[in-house]
C-alpha positions as CSV (number, residue, x, y, z in Angstrom):
1,M,-31.4,47.8,146.5
2,K,-34.0,46.0,144.9
3,G,-36.5,43.1,145.7
4,R,-35.1,39.3,145.3
5,D,-36.3,38.3,141.8
6,G,-39.7,36.9,142.2
7,G,-41.9,38.5,141.4
8,M,-60.8,39.9,133.9
9,P,-60.4,41.8,130.9
10,P,-62.9,44.6,130.9
11,P,-66.2,43.9,128.7
12,A,-66.5,46.1,125.5
13,R,-66.9,49.7,126.6
14,A,-69.9,51.9,125.6
15,G,-69.9,53.8,122.5
16,K,-66.6,52.6,120.5
17,G,-66.0,52.7,117.0
18,L,-63.7,52.0,114.2
19,C,-63.0,55.1,111.8
20,A,-66.9,55.5,112.1
21,G,-68.7,54.5,115.1
22,S,-70.9,51.0,114.6
23,R,-74.2,52.8,115.3
24,A,-77.1,51.2,115.2
25,Q,-80.3,52.9,113.3
26,G,-83.7,53.6,114.6
27,G,-84.9,52.1,117.7
28,S,-87.2,53.1,120.4
29,M,-87.7,53.3,124.0
30,G,-91.0,51.0,123.5
31,I,-92.9,53.2,126.0
32,R,-96.9,52.8,125.7
33,R,-99.5,55.1,125.9
34,R,-100.6,53.7,129.5
35,D,-96.8,53.8,130.5
36,F,-96.5,57.3,129.2
37,L,-99.5,58.7,131.3
38,K,-98.0,57.2,134.3
39,L,-94.8,58.7,134.1
40,A,-96.4,61.8,133.2
41,C,-98.4,61.5,135.9
42,A,-95.6,60.7,138.5
43,G,-94.0,63.8,137.3
44,S,-97.1,66.1,137.8
45,A,-96.9,64.7,141.4
46,V,-93.5,65.8,141.9
47,A,-93.9,69.6,140.7
48,V,-97.4,69.7,142.8
49,F,-96.5,68.1,146.3
50,G,-93.0,68.9,145.9
51,G,-93.0,72.1,147.8
52,L,-95.5,70.8,150.3
53,G,-92.9,69.0,152.6
54,F,-93.9,65.2,151.0
55,D,-91.3,62.7,150.5
56,L,-91.5,62.4,147.0
57,R,-88.5,60.0,147.0
58,P,-90.6,56.8,146.1
59,A,-92.5,59.0,143.3
60,R,-89.4,60.0,141.6
61,A,-87.9,56.1,141.9
62,A,-91.2,55.2,140.5
63,A,-90.5,57.8,137.6
64,A,-87.1,56.4,136.7
65,I,-88.1,52.6,136.9
66,L,-91.1,53.3,134.3
67,K,-88.1,55.2,132.2
68,L,-86.6,51.7,131.8
69,Q,-89.4,49.4,131.8
70,G,-88.5,47.1,128.8
71,A,-84.9,48.2,128.9
72,R,-82.0,45.6,128.5
73,Q,-79.5,46.2,131.0
74,T,-75.9,45.5,129.9
75,T,-72.7,45.6,132.4
76,S,-69.8,47.6,131.1
77,I,-66.9,49.4,132.3
78,C,-66.1,53.6,132.2
79,C,-63.4,53.8,129.4
80,Y,-62.0,57.5,131.0
81,C,-59.1,56.3,133.6
82,S,-57.8,53.4,135.4
83,T,-60.0,53.1,138.0
84,G,-62.6,51.2,135.6
85,C,-65.6,51.8,137.4
86,G,-68.6,50.0,136.6
87,L,-71.1,50.6,134.4
88,L,-75.2,49.5,133.9
89,V,-75.9,50.5,130.0
90,S,-79.5,50.6,129.5
91,T,-80.3,50.0,125.8
92,A,-84.2,50.3,124.2
93,K,-86.3,47.1,124.4
94,D,-84.7,43.6,123.6
95,G,-81.3,45.6,122.8
96,A,-82.3,46.6,119.5
97,G,-82.6,50.2,120.2
98,R,-80.2,52.8,121.6
99,C,-78.6,53.6,124.7
100,V,-81.5,55.3,126.9
101,N,-79.5,55.5,130.2
102,V,-76.0,54.7,131.8
103,E,-75.8,54.2,135.6
104,G,-73.1,52.9,138.3
105,N,-72.8,49.3,138.5
106,P,-73.4,48.7,142.6
107,D,-72.0,45.5,141.7
108,H,-68.7,46.4,140.9
109,P,-66.1,45.9,143.7
110,V,-64.0,48.9,143.3
111,S,-66.6,51.6,142.4
112,L,-69.6,50.4,144.4
113,G,-72.0,51.9,142.4
114,A,-70.4,55.3,142.3
115,L,-69.3,57.6,139.5
116,C,-67.5,60.8,138.7
117,P,-69.0,63.4,136.6
118,K,-66.9,62.2,133.7
119,G,-68.7,58.8,134.2
120,S,-71.9,60.0,134.7
121,S,-72.0,61.7,131.5
122,I,-70.3,58.9,129.3
123,W,-74.0,58.3,127.7
124,Q,-73.2,61.7,126.1
125,M,-70.4,59.9,124.0
126,A,-72.9,56.9,123.5
127,E,-75.3,59.0,122.1
128,N,-73.6,61.9,120.4
129,D,-74.8,63.7,117.4
130,R,-71.2,64.3,116.5
131,R,-70.4,60.7,116.5
132,V,-68.7,59.5,113.4
133,V,-71.1,56.6,112.5
134,K,-69.7,55.8,108.7
135,P,-66.4,55.4,107.4
136,L,-65.4,58.4,105.9
137,Y,-62.6,59.0,103.1
138,R,-61.1,61.8,101.9
139,A,-59.9,61.1,98.4
140,P,-56.4,62.9,97.8
141,N,-56.4,66.7,97.2
142,S,-59.8,67.0,98.5
143,D,-60.8,68.6,101.3
144,K,-64.3,66.8,101.3
145,W,-65.4,63.8,103.2
146,Q,-67.2,60.9,101.4
147,E,-69.2,58.4,103.5
148,K,-68.4,54.9,102.1
149,S,-69.3,51.4,103.3
150,W,-67.6,48.9,105.5
151,D,-67.0,46.6,102.6
152,W,-65.3,49.2,100.5
153,T,-63.5,50.5,103.1
154,L,-61.6,47.7,104.9
155,A,-61.0,46.8,100.9
156,E,-59.1,49.7,100.5
157,I,-57.1,50.0,103.4
158,A,-56.5,46.5,103.0
159,K,-54.9,47.6,99.3
160,R,-52.9,50.7,100.7
161,V,-51.6,48.3,103.3
162,K,-50.5,46.1,100.8
163,A,-48.7,48.2,98.5
164,A,-46.9,50.0,101.5
165,R,-45.8,46.9,102.8
166,D,-44.7,45.5,99.4
167,A,-43.0,49.1,99.0
168,G,-40.8,48.8,102.0
169,F,-41.0,45.2,103.4
170,M,-37.2,43.8,104.2
171,A,-36.5,40.2,104.4
172,K,-32.5,40.7,105.1
173,N,-30.5,43.5,106.6
174,G,-27.1,44.7,105.2
175,K,-25.6,42.1,106.8
176,G,-27.3,39.3,105.4
177,E,-29.9,38.6,109.0
178,T,-33.3,37.4,108.6
179,V,-35.3,40.7,109.9
180,N,-38.7,40.5,108.1
181,R,-39.8,44.0,109.2
182,C,-41.6,46.7,107.4
183,E,-40.0,50.0,107.1
184,T,-42.8,52.3,105.7
185,M,-45.6,51.8,108.0
186,A,-46.2,52.8,111.7
187,S,-48.9,52.4,114.2
188,V,-50.0,53.8,117.4
189,G,-52.6,53.3,119.9
190,S,-54.5,51.9,122.1
191,A,-55.1,52.1,125.9
192,A,-58.8,52.6,125.1
193,L,-59.0,49.1,123.5
194,D,-59.8,46.1,126.0
195,N,-57.0,42.9,126.5
196,E,-58.6,40.9,123.5
197,E,-58.7,43.8,121.1
198,C,-55.1,44.5,121.9
199,W,-53.7,41.4,121.7
200,A,-55.3,40.9,117.9
201,L,-54.1,44.2,117.1
202,Q,-50.5,43.7,118.3
203,S,-50.7,40.2,116.5
204,L,-52.1,41.9,113.3
205,M,-49.3,44.6,113.1
206,R,-46.3,42.3,114.0
207,A,-47.9,39.8,111.2
208,L,-47.7,42.6,108.6
209,G,-44.2,43.2,109.8
210,L,-44.2,46.4,111.8
211,T,-41.5,47.3,114.5
212,Y,-42.7,50.8,114.8
213,I,-45.5,49.9,117.5
214,E,-46.0,52.5,119.9
215,H,-49.3,53.6,122.4
216,Q,-50.3,55.9,125.4
217,A,-48.2,54.2,128.0
218,R,-45.0,55.3,126.1
219,I,-45.9,59.5,126.8
220,C,-47.6,58.4,130.4
221,H,-46.1,55.3,132.4
222,S,-43.5,54.4,130.1
223,S,-41.2,55.5,132.9
224,T,-43.0,53.2,135.8
225,V,-42.0,49.7,133.9
226,P,-38.2,50.1,134.0
227,A,-38.3,51.5,137.3
228,L,-40.5,48.8,138.8
229,A,-39.7,46.1,136.7
230,E,-36.3,46.7,137.7
231,T,-37.0,46.8,141.6
232,Y,-39.7,44.0,141.9
233,G,-39.3,41.9,138.7
234,R,-42.6,43.6,137.0
235,G,-43.7,47.2,136.3
236,A,-47.2,46.9,136.9
237,M,-49.3,48.7,140.0
238,T,-48.0,46.4,143.1
239,N,-51.6,46.5,144.8
240,H,-55.1,46.9,143.8
241,W,-57.6,50.0,144.7
242,I,-59.5,48.3,147.4
243,D,-56.5,47.4,149.4
244,I,-55.2,51.0,149.4
245,G,-57.9,51.3,152.0
246,N,-55.8,48.8,154.4
247,A,-52.8,51.2,154.5
248,D,-52.1,52.5,157.7
249,C,-50.3,55.9,155.8
250,V,-51.0,57.0,152.2
251,L,-48.5,59.2,150.5
252,I,-49.9,61.1,147.2
253,M,-47.1,62.4,145.4
254,G,-47.2,63.4,141.8
255,G,-50.3,63.1,141.3
256,N,-54.1,64.4,142.3
257,A,-55.9,61.6,142.9
258,A,-59.1,63.4,144.5
259,E,-59.8,64.9,141.3
260,A,-57.7,62.5,138.5
261,H,-59.4,59.3,140.0
262,P,-62.0,60.4,142.4
263,V,-63.7,57.2,142.7
264,G,-60.4,55.6,143.3
265,F,-59.8,58.1,146.1
266,R,-62.7,56.7,148.2
267,W,-60.3,53.9,149.3
268,V,-58.0,56.6,150.1
269,M,-60.9,58.1,152.5
270,E,-61.6,54.6,153.6
271,A,-58.5,54.3,155.2
272,K,-58.4,57.7,156.7
273,K,-61.4,56.6,158.3
274,R,-59.5,54.0,159.7
275,G,-57.0,56.1,161.0
276,A,-54.5,56.4,158.5
277,P,-52.9,59.9,157.8
278,L,-53.2,61.3,154.5
279,I,-49.7,62.8,153.2
280,H,-50.1,65.0,150.0
281,V,-46.4,66.4,148.6
282,D,-46.9,68.6,145.4
283,P,-46.2,71.8,144.2
284,R,-49.7,73.1,144.2
285,F,-52.4,72.8,146.7
286,T,-55.2,70.5,144.9
287,R,-58.4,69.0,146.3
288,T,-56.2,66.4,147.6
289,S,-54.0,68.5,149.3
290,S,-57.4,69.8,150.8
291,K,-58.4,66.3,152.3
292,A,-54.6,65.8,153.4
293,D,-53.6,65.6,157.0
294,I,-50.3,66.7,156.3
295,Y,-49.7,68.9,152.9
296,A,-45.9,69.6,152.1
297,R,-45.0,72.1,149.0
298,L,-42.1,71.2,146.9
299,R,-40.3,72.9,143.9
300,S,-41.4,70.9,140.7
301,G,-38.6,68.6,139.6
302,T,-37.1,68.0,143.2
303,D,-39.1,64.6,144.0
304,I,-35.5,62.6,144.0
305,A,-34.2,65.1,147.0
306,F,-37.4,65.0,149.1
307,L,-37.4,61.0,148.7
308,G,-33.4,60.8,149.1
309,G,-34.1,62.9,152.4
310,M,-36.7,60.2,153.6
311,A,-34.2,57.4,152.7
312,K,-31.5,58.9,154.9
313,Y,-33.6,59.6,157.7
314,I,-35.0,56.0,157.7
315,L,-31.3,54.9,157.4
316,D,-29.9,56.7,160.2
317,N,-32.5,56.3,162.6
318,E,-32.8,52.5,162.0
319,L,-36.6,52.6,161.0
320,F,-36.5,49.9,158.2
321,Q,-37.7,46.4,158.9
322,K,-34.3,44.5,159.4
323,D,-35.7,41.0,159.1
324,Y,-38.0,42.0,156.0
325,V,-34.9,43.8,154.3
326,L,-32.4,40.6,155.1
327,Q,-34.9,38.0,153.8
328,Y,-36.5,39.7,151.1
329,T,-34.0,42.1,149.2
330,N,-30.5,41.9,148.0
331,A,-29.2,44.3,151.1
332,A,-26.9,41.9,152.2
333,L,-25.0,41.1,149.3
334,L,-21.5,42.4,148.4
335,V,-20.8,44.3,145.6
336,S,-17.6,44.1,143.1
337,P,-14.7,46.5,144.2
338,D,-15.0,48.0,140.7
339,F,-18.4,49.8,141.7
340,A,-18.3,53.2,142.8
341,F,-20.2,56.6,142.7
342,N,-18.1,60.0,142.4
343,D,-19.2,63.2,141.0
344,G,-22.4,62.0,140.1
345,L,-21.3,59.4,138.0
346,F,-21.1,55.7,138.8
347,S,-18.4,53.4,137.7
348,G,-18.0,52.0,134.0
349,Y,-19.4,55.4,132.5
350,D,-18.1,55.9,129.0
351,P,-18.6,59.3,128.0
352,A,-18.0,59.0,123.9
353,G,-20.4,56.7,123.9
354,R,-22.7,57.9,126.8
355,K,-23.4,54.5,128.5
356,Y,-22.7,52.0,131.2
357,D,-20.3,49.2,131.4
358,K,-22.5,47.5,133.9
359,S,-20.3,44.6,134.1
360,K,-18.9,46.8,137.1
361,W,-21.8,46.7,139.0
362,A,-21.7,43.0,139.6
363,F,-22.1,41.1,143.0
364,V,-19.1,39.1,144.3
365,L,-20.0,35.5,143.8
366,D,-18.2,32.3,145.7
367,A,-17.5,29.2,144.1
368,N,-20.7,28.1,143.2
369,G,-21.8,31.3,141.5
370,A,-24.0,32.3,144.4
371,P,-23.3,35.9,145.6
372,K,-21.9,36.4,148.9
373,R,-23.6,37.9,151.9
374,D,-23.1,40.0,155.2
375,D,-26.3,39.4,157.0
376,T,-24.9,41.9,159.9
377,L,-25.1,44.7,157.5
378,A,-21.5,45.8,158.6
379,D,-19.4,45.0,155.6
380,P,-18.6,48.5,153.6
381,R,-19.2,46.6,150.2
382,C,-22.7,45.4,151.1
383,V,-25.7,46.8,149.5
384,M,-26.9,48.1,152.6
385,A,-23.4,50.1,153.6
386,L,-23.3,51.4,149.9
387,L,-26.8,53.1,150.2
388,R,-26.2,54.7,153.4
389,A,-23.1,56.1,151.9
390,H,-25.1,57.4,148.9
391,Y,-27.6,59.0,150.9
392,A,-25.4,60.7,153.5
393,R,-25.4,63.7,151.9
394,Y,-29.3,64.0,151.7
395,D,-29.4,66.0,155.1
396,P,-32.9,68.0,155.8
397,Q,-31.3,71.3,155.5
398,T,-29.5,70.1,151.7
399,V,-32.7,68.9,150.9
400,S,-34.6,71.7,152.0
401,S,-32.2,74.1,149.8
402,V,-32.8,72.0,147.2
403,T,-36.8,71.2,147.5
404,G,-38.0,74.7,148.9
405,T,-39.4,72.5,151.7
406,S,-38.7,73.6,155.4
407,P,-36.9,71.1,157.5
408,E,-39.6,71.2,159.6
409,K,-42.0,70.1,157.1
410,L,-39.6,67.5,155.7
411,L,-38.8,65.6,159.0
412,E,-42.6,65.7,159.7
413,V,-43.4,63.9,156.5
414,Y,-40.3,61.6,157.0
415,K,-41.2,60.9,160.6
416,T,-45.3,59.8,159.8
417,F,-44.5,57.6,156.7
418,A,-41.7,56.0,158.5
419,T,-43.9,54.7,161.3
420,T,-45.2,52.0,158.6
421,G,-41.9,50.4,158.8
422,T,-42.8,47.7,161.4
423,A,-44.3,44.5,161.0
424,E,-47.7,45.5,162.2
425,K,-48.0,48.3,159.8
426,S,-47.9,49.2,156.0
427,G,-48.0,52.2,153.7
428,T,-48.7,53.0,150.3
429,I,-47.8,55.7,147.6
430,L,-50.0,56.8,144.5
431,Y,-48.1,58.9,142.0
432,A,-49.3,59.9,138.6
433,M,-48.1,62.1,135.9
434,G,-46.3,64.3,138.1
435,W,-43.6,61.7,138.5
436,T,-43.1,60.2,135.2
437,Q,-43.5,63.2,133.0
438,H,-40.0,63.8,134.1
439,T,-36.4,63.3,132.1
440,V,-35.7,61.7,135.6
441,G,-39.3,59.6,135.8
442,V,-37.8,56.4,136.2
443,Q,-35.6,57.5,139.0
444,N,-38.3,59.4,140.9
445,I,-40.2,56.1,140.8
446,R,-37.0,53.8,141.6
447,T,-36.6,56.0,144.7
448,M,-39.5,55.8,146.3
449,A,-39.6,51.9,145.3
450,L,-36.8,51.7,147.6
451,I,-37.9,53.2,149.8
452,Q,-41.1,50.8,150.1
453,L,-38.3,48.2,150.6
454,L,-36.8,49.6,153.4
455,L,-40.0,49.9,155.2
456,G,-41.2,46.5,154.1
457,N,-44.3,47.8,152.5
458,I,-44.1,45.3,149.4
459,G,-46.0,42.0,149.4
460,V,-48.2,43.2,152.2
461,A,-52.1,44.4,152.3
462,G,-52.3,48.0,152.1
463,G,-48.6,48.6,151.0
464,G,-47.1,49.1,147.5
465,V,-46.1,51.5,144.8
466,N,-49.2,52.5,143.0
467,A,-49.4,54.1,139.8
468,L,-52.2,55.8,139.1
469,R,-53.0,55.6,135.1
470,G,-54.8,57.9,132.9
471,E,-56.5,55.4,130.7
472,S,-58.8,52.6,131.2
473,N,-56.6,50.3,129.8
474,V,-52.8,51.2,129.8
475,Q,-51.7,48.5,131.7
476,G,-53.4,45.5,129.5
477,S,-52.3,47.3,126.4
478,T,-48.8,46.9,127.7
479,D,-48.8,43.9,128.9
480,A,-50.5,42.8,125.4
481,G,-47.0,44.4,123.8
482,L,-48.2,47.3,122.2
483,L,-44.8,48.7,122.4
484,F,-41.8,48.9,119.8
485,H,-39.4,47.1,122.6
486,S,-42.1,44.8,124.1
487,L,-43.8,41.7,123.0
488,P,-47.0,40.2,124.9
489,G,-45.7,39.3,128.6
490,Y,-43.0,41.7,128.3
491,L,-40.9,39.4,126.3
492,P,-37.9,41.4,124.7
493,T,-38.4,42.2,120.7
494,P,-35.9,40.3,118.9
495,R,-33.0,41.6,117.6
496,A,-31.4,40.9,114.3
497,P,-28.1,39.0,115.3
498,Q,-30.6,36.8,117.7
499,K,-30.8,34.7,114.2
500,T,-32.8,31.5,115.8
501,L,-35.2,30.9,118.6
502,A,-31.9,29.3,120.6
503,D,-30.2,32.3,120.0
504,Y,-32.8,34.5,121.3
505,C,-33.9,32.3,124.4
506,A,-29.9,32.0,125.6
507,S,-29.9,35.9,125.2
508,V,-33.0,36.7,127.5
509,T,-32.8,33.9,130.1
510,P,-30.6,35.0,133.0
511,K,-28.8,32.1,135.0
512,T,-28.2,32.4,138.7
513,G,-26.4,30.2,141.1
514,D,-28.2,31.6,144.0
515,P,-30.5,28.7,145.7
516,K,-32.8,31.4,147.3
517,S,-33.2,33.1,143.5
518,L,-36.6,32.4,142.1
519,N,-35.5,34.0,138.7
520,W,-38.8,33.6,137.2
521,K,-37.1,34.8,134.1
522,K,-35.6,31.2,133.5
523,N,-39.3,30.4,132.0
524,Q,-38.9,33.1,128.9
525,P,-38.2,30.3,126.6
526,K,-41.4,28.6,127.4
527,Y,-43.5,32.3,127.4
528,M,-41.8,32.7,123.9
529,A,-42.5,29.3,122.9
530,S,-46.5,30.0,123.9
531,L,-46.6,33.1,122.0
532,L,-45.5,31.8,118.6
533,K,-48.0,29.1,118.9
534,S,-50.6,31.4,119.7
535,M,-50.0,33.2,116.8
536,Y,-49.0,30.5,114.4
537,L,-51.2,27.6,115.5
538,D,-49.7,24.8,113.0
539,V,-46.2,25.8,113.0
540,E,-43.2,24.8,115.0
541,P,-41.9,27.8,117.3
542,A,-38.5,27.6,115.9
543,V,-40.2,28.3,112.2
544,S,-42.5,31.0,112.9
545,Y,-39.6,32.7,115.4
546,D,-38.0,33.7,111.7
547,W,-41.7,35.3,110.7
548,L,-41.3,37.8,113.7
549,P,-40.0,40.9,112.6
550,K,-36.8,42.0,114.0
551,L,-35.0,45.1,114.8
552,E,-31.3,46.2,114.7
553,P,-29.2,45.8,117.7
554,G,-29.8,49.2,119.5
555,Q,-32.6,50.5,116.9
556,D,-34.9,53.0,118.7
557,A,-38.4,52.9,117.0
558,S,-40.1,54.8,120.4
559,W,-42.9,57.4,119.9
560,L,-40.3,60.4,119.2
561,T,-38.1,58.9,117.0
562,L,-41.2,57.2,115.3
563,F,-42.5,60.9,114.5
564,D,-39.5,62.5,113.6
565,H,-38.9,59.3,110.8
566,M,-42.5,60.6,109.6
567,G,-41.5,63.7,109.1
568,K,-38.4,62.7,106.9
569,G,-40.9,60.9,104.7
570,R,-39.6,57.3,105.6
571,F,-43.4,56.1,106.3
572,K,-46.4,55.7,103.9
573,G,-48.9,54.1,105.9
574,F,-50.1,54.9,109.4
575,F,-52.5,54.0,112.0
576,A,-53.9,55.5,114.8
577,W,-56.2,53.3,117.2
578,G,-58.4,55.3,119.8
579,M,-56.1,57.8,120.5
580,N,-55.3,61.6,119.5
581,P,-51.3,61.8,118.8
582,A,-51.9,65.4,117.9
583,A,-53.4,66.1,121.3
584,S,-51.1,63.5,123.2
585,S,-47.6,64.9,122.4
586,A,-45.1,67.4,121.9
587,K,-44.4,69.3,119.0
588,P,-43.4,66.2,116.7
589,A,-46.7,64.6,116.9
590,R,-48.8,67.6,115.2
591,P,-50.4,67.5,112.4
592,G,-48.3,69.6,109.9
593,P,-45.1,68.4,107.9
594,P,-44.9,65.2,109.8
595,W,-48.0,64.3,108.6
596,R,-47.9,65.4,104.8
597,S,-45.4,62.6,103.8
598,L,-48.0,60.3,104.3
599,T,-50.0,58.7,101.5
600,G,-52.8,57.6,103.4
601,W,-53.4,56.7,107.1
602,S,-56.5,54.9,109.2
603,T,-58.0,56.4,112.1
604,S,-60.2,54.4,114.6
605,T,-61.9,57.1,116.2
606,C,-65.5,57.8,117.7
607,L,-65.4,61.9,117.0
608,K,-63.4,64.2,114.4
609,T,-60.2,64.6,116.2
610,R,-57.4,66.7,115.1
611,P,-55.8,64.1,113.0
612,V,-59.1,63.5,111.0
613,R,-59.8,67.1,111.0
614,F,-56.0,67.2,109.4
615,G,-56.9,64.4,106.9
616,R,-59.4,67.1,105.0
617,D,-57.7,70.6,106.0
618,R,-54.0,69.1,104.6
619,A,-56.2,70.0,101.4
């Protein structure tokens, strides 16, 4: 089942640098002698009278005010998770000096002035004696870093980029097709950049011809996008943080929101205040579990069975919203007789190629090309009937044997969450790495997305399938196209056989005879034209399309493939933007043999992370 198709950049963060932080030198708090004496007196009063029962809160407040007197306040965003808490950053007089204080912004709509321990300590990132404050260069075969000027550094990087590009640029492939790509450089990062920076970065990389472009989303929420995009049309978190407080039931599965997103979790607690039960399903009992009304333990990796049992419970007990399902999903559409599911495989599977022929999965069309429907949901070939047949085997005993969760606990969870399947109620699901970091991560999320459609919990306040990201701008950097297969706005990256803009547009623009289908992807030719005009202002899109780098059919330039190719010596240059791939991935990304083949790389970071140290240690 899937939904019928339809479907403010953050300010600059405190304490960010390129290769070396752009730390200003000098600056003072500008406290005069009289102000110092006032501050000292206030501190003395606290020390003397604090133990005598006096209310010293006004004195403490006065001392804090004096500390910030004359400082300039600037709003910013915490960089540590996807809650994006608001910050008030105070810098010394007139903004010319250093950061003297960071606190929560009470006007921020999500955090309301609150910060978690990480956010509260963010001042230590801005004012840190380990910050890289100038560009560092390590000469070949040297184990010493040299401080360089920005002019020298940028010129040197440009020189090396040009050399690597000239050595590996391919204008045409072996078939004579124009591809205009550079295969000797790669780039990773960054969800630590804001939207404008991500846009500039992808434009630069693609203008150079790079196709090996990846960032943090590939190793955290890349399974979210195909699951939600296939179901709802877009791969983003469906609802916002504040809206979680409108839920009548909250299910957290595949995550520990109370610890990983503590300030955002306040909206879960807001829902609880309003009477919403909180359900936590997790192999471990965590702080989220301690706040839950219902905690269910399951074996790691058995989420699909757990959710499959919930789908069967909803279907068997007719707890789905029938009007919603008929109007807003494809439940009533008739499926081709060629479609089947036998012994764990769907029809059309090619064992040799290890892929499906999806033409077997088509809908039955009428004379006008519109899918045929059965609004009674009784036809055995309608989506709803096939769904019932698929989940018939997920009975409580079978699910319990797979998950290790008792049948009684399963039914308690199912019954509680299924109460949201009415027009008057809504339920939401929050998840994170516990779902995405599986080989079946897409299916984990897709199954829950299906349940939310059955219950009518999509497109309503307090509903949704909400991915909790681990970086402040994973979503924005993905929107901006910092992945090999995706241009800004989730346009597919062109492939070599798509020789002209017209060829590309024809291949990415679906057609439908269904009068009720919005078919928003019919606008993709307009989106592509807008993208090309934004990158090449004075050139016609049909011409500038040729300049975009193009992949080969079936080519994989994703994260693990990238580092595998690095280990085989295919890259000479490498960029890492605001991320530490050595700590973010498995063995292929560790500094070692794969990295030694590079003739140089550029790392943009605040601190000397492992890739930076490897640049020294490899000597």
